[in-house]
C-alpha positions, 0 to 999 in steps of 0.5 A: 254179540255171540248170536251175531257172530254165530249168524255171520260165521255160518256164512263161510261154512254153508252157502253165502248169505246176503245181508238181507237174509242176516237181517231177516234172521235177526228180525225173526229172532226178535219176533219169536225168541222167548228169552229176553237176552236173545231178543236183546242181542238180536236188537243190538245186532240190528243196531250195529247193521243199521248204519251201513244197511239202512234200507234193509234194516228199515224195511224188515225191522221197523215193525219188530222194533216198534213191537219191542218198544211196546212190549219190553218197556221193563228192560231199559237196555233193549229199549235203548237199542231199539231207539238207537236203531230207529234213529239210525234208520230215520236220521240223515245226520250220520252217513257212511263215507262215500266216494266223491263221485257218488256223494251227491246221489247218496245224499239225495237218496239218504234224504228220501229214505229218511222222509219215507221211513218217517212217514211209515213210523208216524202213519200210526199216531200211536207210535209217536204217543208211545215215544212221548211216553218213553221220554218220561223214563229217567234212565239215560239209555232210554231218554237220550235216544228217545230225544234224538229220535223225536228230533229226527222225526221233526226234522224230516216231517215237522208239520205232521209230527207237530200236529200229532204231538199237539193233539197228544195229551200232555205231549208238549208238557212232557217235552218241557221236562227235558229242560229241567234234566240235571244231565246236560246232554239230555237238557241240551238235546232237549233244547234242539228238540224244542227248536224243531218242535216250535218252528212255524207253529204258533199253537205249540209256541204258545203252549211252550211259552206258558209252560215256563219256557222263558224262565228256564231258557234264561236261567240256562243262558245265565248259568252258561255265562250269557254272551261268553257261553258256548253252543248251548247259549246259541241253541237257547237263543234260537229257541227264544227267537222261534217262540217270539218271532211273529207271535204277539201273544208270546211277546206280550207274555215275555214283556209282562213277565219282566223278562226284558229286564233280564236281557240287560246283562247280556250286553255288558261286554265292556270295551276291551279289545280282546275276548271276541271269540267266534262263539261270542260274536254269534251269541251276541248277534243272536241276542241283538236279533232277539231284541229286534224281534220284540221291537220289529216295525212289523209288530203291532204298534202298541206292543212295539211301543210298550217293549220300547218303553220297557227297554228304556226303563230297565237300562237296556237301551243305555247298554246298547248305546254303550256298545255303540260308542265302545272301541274294539267291537267287531264290525258285524256286531257294531252294524247289528247293534246300530240296527237294533238301536234304530228299532228300539228308538223308532217312533218312541219319543222318550227313546229318541230324546235319550239317543239325541243326548248320547255323546261319543267318548271323544275330546271334545265330546260329540253327539252320537248322531254326528259320529254316525253320520260321519261314518255314513258319508265316509266312502271307506266304511263298509257298505252294510255299516253305512246302510245301518247308520242311514236306518238309524238316522231314519228311525231317529227322525220317524214321527219326531218333529222335535228331532227334525227341527234340531237337524234342520236348525243346524243348517240355518245361518243363525246356528252354524258355528262360525269358528268351524271347530265343531261339525254339525249334522247339517254340515255333514249332510250337505257335505255328503249331498255334494260329494263325488261319491254317488252313494254318499249323495244318495244317503245324504239326500234320503237322510235330509228327506226324512228330516222333512217327512210330514213336517211343513214347518221344516220344509219352509225353514229349509228354504232359508239355507244358503250355501257358499259355492266359491269365493267371490260368488254370492251364496246359493240356496240349497234348493237351487244347488240341488237343481243345479247338480241335477241339471249337470247330470253325468257331466261330473265324474262320480264314483259309483252308480250313474243314476244314484245321485240324480235319483237321490236328489229327485227323491229329496225334491219330491219330498220337499215340494209335496204338501208345501206350495211355498217350496213349489213357488221357490222351485218354479221361480228358477226359470231353468227348472221346468224346461229341464224337467220337460226335456228329460221327460220328452227324451227317448232314453235307455231303460236305465234312464227311464227311472230318472224320467219317471221321477222327473215326471213325478216332480213336475206333477207335484209342481202342478198339483201343489201349485198355488198359482202365485207365479203367472208364468207357471200357473197350473193351466200353463204347465198342463199346456206345456206338458201337452205340447212338448210331452203329451199327456199319455206319454207323461202318465206312462213315464210316471208309471215307470216308478212303481213298475221298477223291480226295486220299487216293490222290494223297497216298499216291503220293509223300512230298513234299507237292506241292499245286497250291493250299492247298485241296488240302493235306489228307492227309499221305503218312505218315498215309495209311500209318497209315490203311492199316495201322489201317483193317482192324484197327479194323473187326475190333475193332468187330465182335468180341464181348465174349467174343472180346475176353476171350479175346483179352485172355487170350491177349494176357496169356498171350503177354505173360507168356510174352514177358516170361519169354522176354525175361527169359531172353533178357536173362539169356542176353545178359548172360551172353554179354556176361560170357563175352565179357568173360572171353574177352577177359580171357583173351586179354589175359592170354595175350598178356601171358603170351606177352610176358612169356615172350618177355621172359624168353627174351630176358633169359635169352639176354642173361644167357648172353651176359654169362656167356660174356663173363665167362668169357672175360675171366676166362681172359684175366686168368688168362693175364696174371697168369702173365706179369706182370713187376716193372716193370708192374702190368698183364696181357695185355689186348686182343692184347698178347702176353707175348713182346712184354713180355719183348722190351721188358724185354730192350730196357730192360736193353740201354738200361741197359747202354748208359747205363752205358757212356756214363757210363764214356765221360764219366768217361774224358773228364773224366780226359782233360781233367784230364790236359790241364789238368795238362800245360798249358805256361807262355807264353814263346816265339812258337811256343808262342803260335801253337800256343795260337791254333790250339788255341783255334779247335779248342776253340771248335768243341768248345765248340759241339758240347758246347753242342749235346749239352747242349741235347739232354741237357736234353730227356731224362728224370730218369734221365740228369740226372747225365750232364747235370751231368757234361757241364756240368762238362766244358764249364766245364773245357774253357773254362778250359783254352782260355784257359790252354793249347793242346791237341794236334790229334790228342787234341782230334779224338779227343775230338770224335768220341767226344763226337758218338758218345756224344750220338747213342747217348744220344738214341736211348736216351732216345727208346726209353725214353720209348716204353716208358714210354708203352706201360706206361702204356697197358697199365695204363689198359686193365687198369683199364678191364677191371676196371670192365667186369667190375664192371659185368657182375657188377651187370647179372647181379645185376639180371637175376637179380632181374627173372627172379625177379619175372617167375617170380612174376608168371607164377605169379600169372597161372596162378592167375588163369587157373585161377580164370577157368576155374572161373568159366567152368565155372560159367557154362556149367552155369548156361546149360545149366540155363537152356536146359533150363528154356526147353525145358520152357517150350516155347520153342525154343532154338538148339543151340550144341554146336559153339560150346561144343566150340570154346570147350572146345578153345580152353581146352585149347589155352590150358592146354597153352600155359601148361604149355609156357611155364612149363616153358620158364621 
């Protein structure tokens, strides 16, 4: 700035310098100075002058500033000043304050300057490429001014700059990095840059989308708080609209990337009455528009349908219906929500069924459709809201014959609520149709016409509707009431447009009578209708009434074209003669042409949505314009045809109808026979499956029976071996691994034990005899020596007593076989005690007795233990033999049961075979009938498709089935 002060200060000392001279000196300094600081100061001075002296700085300094960008990239400060200066030169955003008188001229001049300087800058494409490379710098003072400059270039000359960026290597990818910048200022301005870059350029839109733009933008919206976010959310939504609108590729990518599911949280706004700021309303409005972009009727039907299904599956439609029924929602948001729901359900049966089930949170609950129709026929509601409700009702009925039937059924006598507690959709439509508000008349007539669109059944059903006009008078049909109101014209004082009511009723009648001869007959049955129409057409009225005349001509033409000549007074030829006499054919065709020539007709034919600036413009319905386009030509031809041509046409029609009826009859017969053949084929396939299952079951059971037989034979062999080795002490046989050698060994051990027992008994007898001898040899008491000997013997006898007591306790625990031994031992103990009291026993004899007694006791104990173990083994063998016998009995019973089941299965298979043979005979008869019917059709001249290959394929299948059945029965 010191350099600038010196330049500016010198003006007062010497001759006065102009601004151009000052800028020229600064430019020279930038171009010639070798010091970086001098060049930086000069560029800074140019920046400060660029806002006020935009033209001068732009003319003189632009080339030098571009040179600075090329040569001084190492210094971020001078680069930042140069970019800011270029932005001030090119941009029209920041302008100096001017007087009110000069404001308009200044703005125009500013815009021209911006465009001219932009054109100079981009003339060399390298300048834009240089700017893109500078955006890769992370320095804030370089990146931010670069973003603003490129945004300004795109605003001035968008298509040219877009083309340069598109051909620049990695140009779009560099700009996408701005969305990932951690500095919110650069990120937000990057969003604005991408807005300008993607505007009306499908190629760049695709590149940006495939650079993961959807993911980044949705993340930013979520971080900012969805609909509660600020201006950044608004900018992101505008960018998303740029990427998706009229871009089928990006819409498909958005759907397949599961980004529709991420839109649901946007609409979780609740039903609170507060918190609707202006920014929130703007954000939510843009969000709803983004949903409409995905399901717009202008999109390809397949893409729209897939998006509609995805919105239902993720709960987005349910969330929108919640907003629709919520309280406290602003009017413009509610209107846009209705329009959004309309296009989400349009032509999608699943979504239409769900919408029909939605109820308003009232007491008692009412269907959402009824609540919306109440708003449509209420003249106090805003006009745009009523148009939105009409559009919603039209979308609900679009290609929805089920919904059309439900609406018409609410008008039929059998379904009307006699108590009057609830209001149905049909009652609301009738109320709006006959009210004194012309707008309600038009909306109700168009809504009812959509309930009849391309649905002949409902057109006939609506003829049954009867209306009670006043007390005491008979009921009048709905068709008659419509013609009555139409004939009254302007006699009834109505609010709104004069012709709106009549136009609505005429559109309803034209839709009702088209493609429905029965309705035409009912219409012509009223003798006043045809004179009224001819009178209306023949009159010379003003321009405003010409549209009504054209619609009357269309209605009369429909009555001629779809007339089945069931009424003699109003046959086709008589109606044509009437037109020629009272109106004139040329005049009639001219009046008919007034419809398509009307200025509002072309506007209504463009979009399905009834979008009108004011109620006066609400004249035509989109679907009705299609009907006019379809019928105008055929009615013109029908009017000019002669009676002979009509007769010929009638004869041709009758012939064609008869031929069609015959062909239809045969087609139905063939279709029925095809169905029967399919049923028979299904039955055959079912029987084959059952047969295969039965064969599998039989095979399994046969294998099981064979296994049981093998087991039975094995057991039988084992039992035969056991019976050969059966001994006198055991009743069992060899079972489960017990060998005959072991049994013989056990028998030998038993014999040894018996012999040992006899030996022990003999030893006990010897003891008894020894004790008897001791008793008999006992001396009489007399001397001291004998008394001392007796005392010593008594001690030995006491010890012997203890040993015998131990032997006694052991013998008591033995079996019944040694009971005699225990008894003899007890007697021996008693005798020993008696001898101890009376006489002494010699020491050597007593010791021998004790030793023998101990030995006998040990052998007895071992003998008893072995005997007990043998008894346990014999008992176990007996139990196993019993178990084997039970298993054999069970196996025999199982074999008998399986044999019975096998016999039953063989009987079932035989029956199935007989049924299959019968079915094959039936199929052969059916084939013969079909062949004869085809010959008849060929004789009648109707082309018949050859199905030889199919029949040969069926015959091969039947042959294979016969071979399989034969193999299976042979296997059984």
